[in-house]
N, CA, C and O atoms as CSV, one atom per row, in Angstrom:
chain,resi,resn,atom,element,x,y,z
A,1,MET,N,N,-52.238,159.329,254.525
A,1,MET,CA,C,-53.449,159.800,253.886
A,1,MET,C,C,-53.338,161.302,253.635
A,1,MET,O,O,-52.861,162.048,254.490
A,2,ILE,N,N,-53.769,161.726,252.487
A,2,ILE,CA,C,-53.756,163.143,252.137
A,2,ILE,C,C,-54.948,163.813,252.796
A,2,ILE,O,O,-56.077,163.338,252.670
A,3,GLN,N,N,-54.711,164.905,253.492
A,3,GLN,CA,C,-55.773,165.634,254.172
A,3,GLN,C,C,-56.436,166.618,253.216
A,3,GLN,O,O,-55.803,167.109,252.281
A,4,ALA,N,N,-57.706,166.902,253.454
A,4,ALA,CA,C,-58.470,167.787,252.581
A,4,ALA,C,C,-57.810,169.160,252.453
A,4,ALA,O,O,-57.723,169.705,251.352
A,5,ALA,N,N,-57.353,169.712,253.555
A,5,ALA,CA,C,-56.734,171.037,253.502
A,5,ALA,C,C,-55.456,171.020,252.668
A,5,ALA,O,O,-55.160,171.983,251.960
A,6,ASP,N,N,-54.708,169.936,252.751
A,6,ASP,CA,C,-53.462,169.830,252.001
A,6,ASP,C,C,-53.700,169.797,250.492
A,6,ASP,O,O,-53.083,170.561,249.751
A,7,ILE,N,N,-54.577,168.931,250.041
A,7,ILE,CA,C,-54.765,168.725,248.603
A,7,ILE,C,C,-55.398,169.953,247.947
A,7,ILE,O,O,-55.112,170.232,246.782
A,8,ARG,N,N,-56.239,170.684,248.654
A,8,ARG,CA,C,-56.846,171.886,248.066
A,8,ARG,C,C,-55.787,172.928,247.712
A,8,ARG,O,O,-55.965,173.707,246.775
A,9,GLU,N,N,-54.701,172.939,248.452
A,9,GLU,CA,C,-53.623,173.885,248.179
A,9,GLU,C,C,-52.847,173.529,246.917
A,9,GLU,O,O,-52.044,174.333,246.441
A,10,TRP,N,N,-53.072,172.346,246.371
A,10,TRP,CA,C,-52.302,171.865,245.223
A,10,TRP,C,C,-53.001,172.113,243.894
A,10,TRP,O,O,-52.523,171.671,242.849
A,11,ARG,N,N,-54.138,172.822,243.926
A,11,ARG,CA,C,-54.785,173.164,242.652
A,11,ARG,C,C,-53.792,173.932,241.793
A,11,ARG,O,O,-53.026,174.755,242.292
A,12,THR,N,N,-53.815,173.658,240.523
A,12,THR,CA,C,-52.940,174.222,239.478
A,12,THR,C,C,-51.542,173.619,239.481
A,12,THR,O,O,-50.700,174.036,238.685
A,13,HIS,N,N,-51.270,172.654,240.349
A,13,HIS,CA,C,-49.984,171.971,240.328
A,13,HIS,C,C,-50.067,170.766,239.387
A,13,HIS,O,O,-51.155,170.275,239.086
A,14,ASP,N,N,-48.926,170.307,238.937
A,14,ASP,CA,C,-48.876,169.157,238.035
A,14,ASP,C,C,-49.324,167.879,238.734
A,14,ASP,O,O,-49.087,167.683,239.926
A,15,VAL,N,N,-49.972,167.021,237.965
A,15,VAL,CA,C,-50.302,165.662,238.406
A,15,VAL,C,C,-49.452,164.746,237.551
A,15,VAL,O,O,-49.463,164.845,236.324
A,16,VAL,N,N,-48.712,163.851,238.196
A,16,VAL,CA,C,-47.809,162.953,237.484
A,16,VAL,C,C,-48.142,161.508,237.810
A,16,VAL,O,O,-48.774,161.214,238.825
A,17,ASP,N,N,-47.702,160.600,236.920
A,17,ASP,CA,C,-47.931,159.178,237.132
A,17,ASP,C,C,-46.788,158.591,237.962
A,17,ASP,O,O,-45.867,159.321,238.328
A,18,PRO,N,N,-46.826,157.283,238.270
A,18,PRO,CA,C,-45.768,156.694,239.106
A,18,PRO,C,C,-44.354,156.857,238.553
A,18,PRO,O,O,-43.392,156.853,239.321
A,19,LYS,N,N,-44.212,157.001,237.232
A,19,LYS,CA,C,-42.894,157.177,236.626
A,19,LYS,C,C,-42.486,158.641,236.519
A,19,LYS,O,O,-41.404,158.951,236.019
A,20,GLY,N,N,-43.351,159.547,236.989
A,20,GLY,CA,C,-43.044,160.969,236.939
A,20,GLY,C,C,-43.470,161.666,235.670
A,20,GLY,O,O,-43.160,162.843,235.483
A,21,HIS,N,N,-44.182,160.965,234.779
A,21,HIS,CA,C,-44.665,161.591,233.545
A,21,HIS,C,C,-45.868,162.477,233.854
A,21,HIS,O,O,-46.796,162.065,234.550
A,22,LYS,N,N,-45.838,163.693,233.329
A,22,LYS,CA,C,-46.928,164.632,233.578
A,22,LYS,C,C,-48.204,164.163,232.895
A,22,LYS,O,O,-48.206,163.813,231.715
A,23,ILE,N,N,-49.288,164.163,233.663
A,23,ILE,CA,C,-50.614,163.822,233.135
A,23,ILE,C,C,-51.359,165.101,232.782
A,23,ILE,O,O,-52.001,165.185,231.735
A,24,GLY,N,N,-51.273,166.086,233.650
A,24,GLY,CA,C,-51.977,167.348,233.458
A,24,GLY,C,C,-51.874,168.191,234.713
A,24,GLY,O,O,-50.941,168.036,235.501
A,25,VAL,N,N,-52.846,169.092,234.897
A,25,VAL,CA,C,-52.851,170.021,236.023
A,25,VAL,C,C,-54.069,169.743,236.894
A,25,VAL,O,O,-55.178,169.571,236.386
A,26,LEU,N,N,-53.858,169.699,238.219
A,26,LEU,CA,C,-54.958,169.448,239.151
A,26,LEU,C,C,-55.934,170.606,239.089
A,26,LEU,O,O,-55.544,171.763,239.248
A,27,GLU,N,N,-57.211,170.295,238.857
A,27,GLU,CA,C,-58.218,171.330,238.704
A,27,GLU,C,C,-59.161,171.395,239.898
A,27,GLU,O,O,-59.435,172.483,240.405
A,28,ALA,N,N,-59.665,170.246,240.360
A,28,ALA,CA,C,-60.624,170.242,241.474
A,28,ALA,C,C,-60.479,168.964,242.292
A,28,ALA,O,O,-59.938,167.959,241.832
A,29,VAL,N,N,-60.981,169.043,243.522
A,29,VAL,CA,C,-60.944,167.910,244.444
A,29,VAL,C,C,-62.374,167.479,244.745
A,29,VAL,O,O,-63.245,168.309,245.004
A,30,TYR,N,N,-62.599,166.178,244.706
A,30,TYR,CA,C,-63.881,165.593,245.088
A,30,TYR,C,C,-63.652,164.769,246.342
A,30,TYR,O,O,-62.729,163.957,246.401
A,31,VAL,N,N,-64.495,164.981,247.345
A,31,VAL,CA,C,-64.365,164.236,248.593
A,31,VAL,C,C,-65.410,163.132,248.655
A,31,VAL,O,O,-66.451,163.203,248.001
A,32,ASP,N,N,-65.115,162.117,249.450
A,32,ASP,CA,C,-66.064,161.039,249.729
A,32,ASP,C,C,-67.103,161.622,250.684
A,32,ASP,O,O,-66.742,162.124,251.748
A,33,THR,N,N,-68.381,161.566,250.325
A,33,THR,CA,C,-69.418,162.193,251.138
A,33,THR,C,C,-69.594,161.520,252.493
A,33,THR,O,O,-70.116,162.141,253.419
A,34,ALA,N,N,-69.173,160.267,252.631
A,34,ALA,CA,C,-69.292,159.566,253.911
A,34,ALA,C,C,-68.208,159.984,254.900
A,34,ALA,O,O,-68.451,160.016,256.107
A,35,THR,N,N,-67.008,160.308,254.397
A,35,THR,CA,C,-65.879,160.607,255.281
A,35,THR,C,C,-65.387,162.048,255.181
A,35,THR,O,O,-64.657,162.514,256.056
A,36,ASP,N,N,-65.774,162.744,254.142
A,36,ASP,CA,C,-65.307,164.094,253.823
A,36,ASP,C,C,-63.801,164.133,253.571
A,36,ASP,O,O,-63.175,165.183,253.712
A,37,GLU,N,N,-63.223,163.000,253.200
A,37,GLU,CA,C,-61.806,162.917,252.859
A,37,GLU,C,C,-61.639,162.996,251.345
A,37,GLU,O,O,-62.506,162.518,250.613
A,38,PRO,N,N,-60.551,163.586,250.857
A,38,PRO,CA,C,-60.315,163.649,249.409
A,38,PRO,C,C,-60.283,162.240,248.810
A,38,PRO,O,O,-59.599,161.354,249.323
A,39,ALA,N,N,-61.028,162.044,247.724
A,39,ALA,CA,C,-61.113,160.718,247.104
A,39,ALA,C,C,-60.679,160.737,245.645
A,39,ALA,O,O,-60.023,159.804,245.181
A,40,VAL,N,N,-61.038,161.791,244.919
A,40,VAL,CA,C,-60.804,161.872,243.478
A,40,VAL,C,C,-60.463,163.319,243.139
A,40,VAL,O,O,-60.953,164.253,243.775
A,41,VAL,N,N,-59.611,163.490,242.121
A,41,VAL,CA,C,-59.351,164.833,241.597
A,41,VAL,C,C,-59.694,164.846,240.115
A,41,VAL,O,O,-59.728,163.806,239.457
A,42,THR,N,N,-59.947,166.044,239.608
A,42,THR,CA,C,-60.039,166.196,238.164
A,42,THR,C,C,-58.728,166.808,237.705
A,42,THR,O,O,-58.156,167.681,238.358
A,43,VAL,N,N,-58.273,166.320,236.560
A,43,VAL,CA,C,-57.004,166.761,235.991
A,43,VAL,C,C,-57.278,167.340,234.611
A,43,VAL,O,O,-57.891,166.687,233.767
A,44,LEU,N,N,-56.826,168.556,234.387
A,44,LEU,CA,C,-56.996,169.227,233.104
A,44,LEU,C,C,-55.977,168.657,232.126
A,44,LEU,O,O,-54.770,168.745,232.352
A,45,THR,N,N,-56.471,168.070,231.037
A,45,THR,CA,C,-55.601,167.476,230.025
A,45,THR,C,C,-56.012,167.954,228.641
A,45,THR,O,O,-57.057,168.584,228.475
A,46,GLY,N,N,-55.191,167.652,227.660
A,46,GLY,CA,C,-55.518,167.939,226.271
A,46,GLY,C,C,-54.877,169.201,225.745
A,46,GLY,O,O,-54.261,169.975,226.478
A,47,LEU,N,N,-55.044,169.379,224.452
A,47,LEU,CA,C,-54.537,170.574,223.773
A,47,LEU,C,C,-55.405,171.771,224.137
A,47,LEU,O,O,-56.554,171.591,224.541
A,48,PRO,N,N,-54.884,172.986,224.004
A,48,PRO,CA,C,-55.662,174.172,224.388
A,48,PRO,C,C,-57.052,174.249,223.762
A,48,PRO,O,O,-57.970,174.776,224.389
A,49,THR,N,N,-57.228,173.747,222.564
A,49,THR,CA,C,-58.546,173.815,221.926
A,49,THR,C,C,-59.419,172.596,222.223
A,49,THR,O,O,-60.590,172.567,221.845
A,50,ARG,N,N,-58.858,171.592,222.899
A,50,ARG,CA,C,-59.608,170.356,223.178
A,50,ARG,C,C,-59.397,169.898,224.616
A,50,ARG,O,O,-59.169,168.715,224.867
A,51,ARG,N,N,-59.471,170.815,225.540
A,51,ARG,CA,C,-59.254,170.485,226.950
A,51,ARG,C,C,-60.450,169.733,227.529
A,51,ARG,O,O,-61.596,169.924,227.121
A,52,ARG,N,N,-60.136,168.869,228.496
A,52,ARG,CA,C,-61.171,168.149,229.222
A,52,ARG,C,C,-60.648,167.833,230.608
A,52,ARG,O,O,-59.451,167.945,230.875
A,53,LEU,N,N,-61.555,167.438,231.488
A,53,LEU,CA,C,-61.203,167.091,232.860
A,53,LEU,C,C,-61.369,165.587,233.038
A,53,LEU,O,O,-62.470,165.058,232.881
A,54,VAL,N,N,-60.288,164.902,233.362
A,54,VAL,CA,C,-60.350,163.460,233.620
A,54,VAL,C,C,-60.324,163.240,235.129
A,54,VAL,O,O,-59.734,164.017,235.879
A,55,PHE,N,N,-60.970,162.174,235.550
A,55,PHE,CA,C,-61.066,161.850,236.967
A,55,PHE,C,C,-59.981,160.853,237.349
A,55,PHE,O,O,-59.749,159.873,236.641
A,56,VAL,N,N,-59.313,161.111,238.481
A,56,VAL,CA,C,-58.240,160.243,238.965
A,56,VAL,C,C,-58.416,160.042,240.472
A,56,VAL,O,O,-58.450,161.018,241.222
A,57,PRO,N,N,-58.526,158.792,240.925
A,57,PRO,CA,C,-58.607,158.526,242.368
A,57,PRO,C,C,-57.299,158.904,243.072
A,57,PRO,O,O,-56.224,158.878,242.474
A,58,LEU,N,N,-57.418,159.249,244.334
A,58,LEU,CA,C,-56.253,159.646,245.122
A,58,LEU,C,C,-55.707,158.522,246.001
A,58,LEU,O,O,-54.825,158.763,246.825
A,59,ASP,N,N,-56.216,157.296,245.839
A,59,ASP,CA,C,-55.679,156.214,246.654
A,59,ASP,C,C,-54.192,156.049,246.364
A,59,ASP,O,O,-53.791,155.964,245.204
A,60,LYS,N,N,-53.397,156.005,247.383
A,60,LYS,CA,C,-51.937,155.861,247.301
A,60,LYS,C,C,-51.231,157.056,246.647
A,60,LYS,O,O,-50.081,156.935,246.226
A,61,ALA,N,N,-51.903,158.197,246.560
A,61,ALA,CA,C,-51.271,159.388,245.978
A,61,ALA,C,C,-50.269,159.986,246.960
A,61,ALA,O,O,-50.417,159.862,248.176
A,62,LEU,N,N,-49.251,160.633,246.409
A,62,LEU,CA,C,-48.216,161.276,247.207
A,62,LEU,C,C,-48.084,162.737,246.785
A,62,LEU,O,O,-48.165,163.068,245.602
A,63,LEU,N,N,-47.878,163.599,247.774
A,63,LEU,CA,C,-47.625,165.003,247.474
A,63,LEU,C,C,-46.124,165.213,247.430
A,63,LEU,O,O,-45.407,164.799,248.341
A,64,GLY,N,N,-45.649,165.852,246.377
A,64,GLY,CA,C,-44.230,166.167,246.240
A,64,GLY,C,C,-44.079,167.661,246.058
A,64,GLY,O,O,-45.070,168.392,246.067
A,65,PRO,N,N,-42.862,168.120,245.893
A,65,PRO,CA,C,-42.676,169.553,245.660
A,65,PRO,C,C,-43.273,169.933,244.296
A,65,PRO,O,O,-42.762,169.534,243.249
A,66,ASP,N,N,-44.337,170.692,244.330
A,66,ASP,CA,C,-45.000,171.194,243.119
A,66,ASP,C,C,-45.696,170.135,242.277
A,66,ASP,O,O,-45.972,170.391,241.105
A,67,TYR,N,N,-45.992,168.956,242.820
A,67,TYR,CA,C,-46.737,167.954,242.058
A,67,TYR,C,C,-47.488,167.007,242.991
A,67,TYR,O,O,-47.178,166.884,244.176
A,68,VAL,N,N,-48.484,166.347,242.411
A,68,VAL,CA,C,-49.195,165.255,243.074
A,68,VAL,C,C,-48.933,164.020,242.233
A,68,VAL,O,O,-49.227,164.003,241.037
A,69,LYS,N,N,-48.381,162.987,242.855
A,69,LYS,CA,C,-48.102,161.737,242.141
A,69,LYS,C,C,-49.220,160.754,242.445
A,69,LYS,O,O,-49.418,160.358,243.594
A,70,VAL,N,N,-49.953,160.362,241.402
A,70,VAL,CA,C,-51.033,159.388,241.557
A,70,VAL,C,C,-50.509,157.997,241.244
A,70,VAL,O,O,-49.419,157.849,240.692
A,71,SER,N,N,-51.272,156.994,241.590
A,71,SER,CA,C,-50.803,155.612,241.419
A,71,SER,C,C,-51.256,154.987,240.103
A,71,SER,O,O,-51.220,153.766,239.954
A,72,TYR,N,N,-51.679,155.803,239.158
A,72,TYR,CA,C,-52.172,155.310,237.871
A,72,TYR,C,C,-51.316,155.839,236.728
A,72,TYR,O,O,-50.880,156.990,236.745
A,73,ASP,N,N,-51.082,154.991,235.745
A,73,ASP,CA,C,-50.279,155.325,234.572
A,73,ASP,C,C,-50.948,156.421,233.742
A,73,ASP,O,O,-52.173,156.484,233.646
A,74,ARG,N,N,-50.132,157.271,233.153
A,74,ARG,CA,C,-50.618,158.389,232.337
A,74,ARG,C,C,-51.562,157.933,231.232
A,74,ARG,O,O,-52.597,158.563,231.014
A,75,ASN,N,N,-51.233,156.857,230.533
A,75,ASN,CA,C,-52.089,156.387,229.447
A,75,ASN,C,C,-53.438,155.908,229.953
A,75,ASN,O,O,-54.456,156.126,229.297
A,76,GLN,N,N,-53.462,155.258,231.114
A,76,GLN,CA,C,-54.729,154.819,231.695
A,76,GLN,C,C,-55.578,156.032,232.069
A,76,GLN,O,O,-56.779,156.056,231.800
A,77,VAL,N,N,-54.968,157.022,232.677
A,77,VAL,CA,C,-55.700,158.207,233.109
A,77,VAL,C,C,-56.272,158.962,231.918
A,77,VAL,O,O,-57.408,159.433,231.974
A,78,ARG,N,N,-55.520,159.082,230.865
A,78,ARG,CA,C,-55.999,159.842,229.704
A,78,ARG,C,C,-57.202,159.196,229.025
A,78,ARG,O,O,-57.922,159.864,228.283
A,79,LYS,N,N,-57.431,157.905,229.269
A,79,LYS,CA,C,-58.591,157.207,228.709
A,79,LYS,C,C,-59.737,157.103,229.712
A,79,LYS,O,O,-60.760,156.484,229.422
A,80,ALA,N,N,-59.574,157.696,230.874
A,80,ALA,CA,C,-60.558,157.618,231.955
A,80,ALA,C,C,-61.804,158.447,231.637
A,80,ALA,O,O,-61.777,159.308,230.757
A,81,PRO,N,N,-62.900,158.179,232.363
A,81,PRO,CA,C,-64.095,159.016,232.194
A,81,PRO,C,C,-63.745,160.484,232.410
A,81,PRO,O,O,-62.926,160.824,233.264
A,82,SER,N,N,-64.380,161.343,231.624
A,82,SER,CA,C,-64.060,162.768,231.687
A,82,SER,C,C,-65.311,163.600,231.473
A,82,SER,O,O,-66.367,163.091,231.097
A,83,ILE,N,N,-65.163,164.892,231.723
A,83,ILE,CA,C,-66.210,165.864,231.452
A,83,ILE,C,C,-65.559,167.066,230.785
A,83,ILE,O,O,-64.336,167.206,230.814
A,84,GLY,N,N,-66.359,167.927,230.189
A,84,GLY,CA,C,-65.844,169.158,229.608
A,84,GLY,C,C,-65.411,170.115,230.703
A,84,GLY,O,O,-65.794,169.951,231.861
A,85,THR,N,N,-64.626,171.097,230.349
A,85,THR,CA,C,-64.081,172.026,231.350
A,85,THR,C,C,-65.157,172.872,232.029
A,85,THR,O,O,-64.919,173.394,233.117
A,86,ASP,N,N,-66.317,173.020,231.427
A,86,ASP,CA,C,-67.401,173.795,232.032
A,86,ASP,C,C,-68.543,172.911,232.519
A,86,ASP,O,O,-69.595,173.416,232.911
A,87,ASP,N,N,-68.343,171.594,232.498
A,87,ASP,CA,C,-69.398,170.652,232.872
A,87,ASP,C,C,-69.324,170.279,234.350
A,87,ASP,O,O,-68.340,170.554,235.037
A,88,VAL,N,N,-70.398,169.645,234.813
A,88,VAL,CA,C,-70.510,169.151,236.173
A,88,VAL,C,C,-70.651,167.631,236.095
A,88,VAL,O,O,-71.278,167.111,235.172
A,89,LEU,N,N,-70.074,166.925,237.054
A,89,LEU,CA,C,-70.158,165.473,237.082
A,89,LEU,C,C,-71.594,165.034,237.349
A,89,LEU,O,O,-72.126,165.288,238.430
A,90,PRO,N,N,-72.235,164.369,236.360
A,90,PRO,CA,C,-73.590,163.860,236.587
A,90,PRO,C,C,-73.550,162.692,237.576
A,90,PRO,O,O,-72.614,161.893,237.563
A,91,ALA,N,N,-74.567,162.601,238.430
A,91,ALA,CA,C,-74.624,161.540,239.444
A,91,ALA,C,C,-74.531,160.159,238.811
A,91,ALA,O,O,-73.894,159.264,239.367
A,92,GLU,N,N,-75.161,159.979,237.656
A,92,GLU,CA,C,-75.155,158.660,237.020
A,92,GLU,C,C,-73.796,158.271,236.451
A,92,GLU,O,O,-73.593,157.108,236.101
A,93,GLN,N,N,-72.861,159.214,236.349
A,93,GLN,CA,C,-71.531,158.917,235.828
A,93,GLN,C,C,-70.550,158.505,236.932
A,93,GLN,O,O,-69.490,157.955,236.632
A,94,GLU,N,N,-70.882,158.759,238.192
A,94,GLU,CA,C,-69.985,158.413,239.298
A,94,GLU,C,C,-69.556,156.943,239.285
A,94,GLU,O,O,-68.361,156.668,239.383
A,95,PRO,N,N,-70.487,155.988,239.168
A,95,PRO,CA,C,-70.064,154.580,239.192
A,95,PRO,C,C,-69.066,154.233,238.083
A,95,PRO,O,O,-68.212,153.368,238.279
A,96,GLU,N,N,-69.159,154.889,236.926
A,96,GLU,CA,C,-68.237,154.628,235.813
A,96,GLU,C,C,-66.789,154.916,236.204
A,96,GLU,O,O,-65.876,154.189,235.812
A,97,ILE,N,N,-66.591,155.969,236.969
A,97,ILE,CA,C,-65.234,156.350,237.385
A,97,ILE,C,C,-64.628,155.239,238.237
A,97,ILE,O,O,-63.500,154.804,238.004
A,98,PHE,N,N,-65.386,154.793,239.217
A,98,PHE,CA,C,-64.893,153.749,240.115
A,98,PHE,C,C,-64.683,152.434,239.375
A,98,PHE,O,O,-63.685,151.747,239.591
A,99,GLU,N,N,-65.617,152.089,238.510
A,99,GLU,CA,C,-65.493,150.851,237.737
A,99,GLU,C,C,-64.262,150.886,236.838
A,99,GLU,O,O,-63.550,149.889,236.722
A,100,TYR,N,N,-64.009,152.025,236.202
A,100,TYR,CA,C,-62.863,152.151,235.302
A,100,TYR,C,C,-61.552,151.851,236.025
A,100,TYR,O,O,-60.661,151.210,235.467
A,101,TYR,N,N,-61.439,152.307,237.247
A,101,TYR,CA,C,-60.210,152.102,238.017
A,101,TYR,C,C,-60.244,150.834,238.880
A,101,TYR,O,O,-59.308,150.589,239.642
A,102,GLY,N,N,-61.298,150.032,238.772
A,102,GLY,CA,C,-61.387,148.794,239.537
A,102,GLY,C,C,-61.635,149.005,241.015
A,102,GLY,O,O,-61.214,148.195,241.841
A,103,LEU,N,N,-62.314,150.086,241.356
A,103,LEU,CA,C,-62.611,150.404,242.745
A,103,LEU,C,C,-64.094,150.200,243.028
A,103,LEU,O,O,-64.923,150.283,242.122
A,104,ALA,N,N,-64.420,149.934,244.281
A,104,ALA,CA,C,-65.816,149.735,244.675
A,104,ALA,C,C,-66.530,151.079,244.767
A,104,ALA,O,O,-65.987,152.055,245.286
A,105,TYR,N,N,-67.757,151.111,244.253
A,105,TYR,CA,C,-68.583,152.304,244.345
A,105,TYR,C,C,-69.602,152.084,245.448
A,105,TYR,O,O,-70.327,151.089,245.438
A,106,GLN,N,N,-69.662,153.019,246.411
A,106,GLN,CA,C,-70.560,152.859,247.546
A,106,GLN,C,C,-71.352,154.144,247.786
A,106,GLN,O,O,-70.909,155.025,248.524
A,107,PRO,N,N,-72.534,154.243,247.153
A,107,PRO,CA,C,-73.356,155.426,247.418
A,107,PRO,C,C,-73.888,155.373,248.846
A,107,PRO,O,O,-73.809,154.333,249.501
A,108,GLY,N,N,-74.426,156.483,249.327
A,108,GLY,CA,C,-74.977,156.538,250.679
A,108,GLY,C,C,-76.162,155.612,250.838
A,108,GLY,O,O,-76.715,155.128,249.851
A,109,ALA,N,N,-76.560,155.360,252.089
A,109,ALA,CA,C,-77.664,154.444,252.392
A,109,ALA,C,C,-78.961,154.874,251.711
A,109,ALA,O,O,-79.772,154.030,251.329
A,110,GLY,N,N,-79.156,156.161,251.560
A,110,GLY,CA,C,-80.351,156.678,250.902
A,110,GLY,C,C,-80.139,156.939,249.423
A,110,GLY,O,O,-80.941,157.629,248.794
A,111,GLY,N,N,-79.054,156.389,248.854
A,111,GLY,CA,C,-78.770,156.582,247.440
A,111,GLY,C,C,-78.018,157.867,247.140
A,111,GLY,O,O,-77.898,158.259,245.979
A,112,GLU,N,N,-77.503,158.534,248.188
A,112,GLU,CA,C,-76.768,159.785,247.980
A,112,GLU,C,C,-75.499,159.525,247.163
A,112,GLU,O,O,-74.977,158.411,247.126
A,113,ARG,N,N,-75.035,160.563,246.529
A,113,ARG,CA,C,-73.799,160.492,245.768
A,113,ARG,C,C,-72.627,160.155,246.685
A,113,ARG,O,O,-72.636,160.490,247.870
A,114,GLN,N,N,-71.613,159.486,246.120
A,114,GLN,CA,C,-70.414,159.200,246.901
A,114,GLN,C,C,-69.426,160.352,246.838
A,114,GLN,O,O,-68.622,160.525,247.754
A,115,LEU,N,N,-69.473,161.144,245.770
A,115,LEU,CA,C,-68.502,162.221,245.578
A,115,LEU,C,C,-69.160,163.598,245.640
A,115,LEU,O,O,-70.281,163.795,245.173
A,116,ALA,N,N,-68.433,164.535,246.225
A,116,ALA,CA,C,-68.877,165.935,246.253
A,116,ALA,C,C,-67.666,166.818,245.961
A,116,ALA,O,O,-66.596,166.622,246.536
A,117,ARG,N,N,-67.839,167.776,245.077
A,117,ARG,CA,C,-66.732,168.677,244.721
A,117,ARG,C,C,-66.522,169.686,245.832
A,117,ARG,O,O,-67.478,170.241,246.373
A,118,ARG,N,N,-65.253,169.919,246.168
A,118,ARG,CA,C,-64.914,170.904,247.220
A,118,ARG,C,C,-64.036,171.976,246.638
A,118,ARG,O,O,-63.637,172.900,247.348
């Protein structure tokens, strides 16, 4: 399991798919609010004039020298839910991220968000 302190140090490093193809650059880490463990990262993708942040789960992710390897294909990630580079993840968009990747979404008992940016 990737520890919160470890993954935060990888901001600005490349994010690659299982085949080693570059997806983009790690921009931010979102932790699971129930466990405070890293759950999702945002990856900066696109051309300089059309940049956006796509969400990628960290399940089965591996840290390598100067990169984070996620378990999702580059083409799948590039079509994932995203936000603008200056935007904030709206609470109502959280379930879309999990659904897109086929993962269960579990908000807190009181309806709290599952993800928090760190």
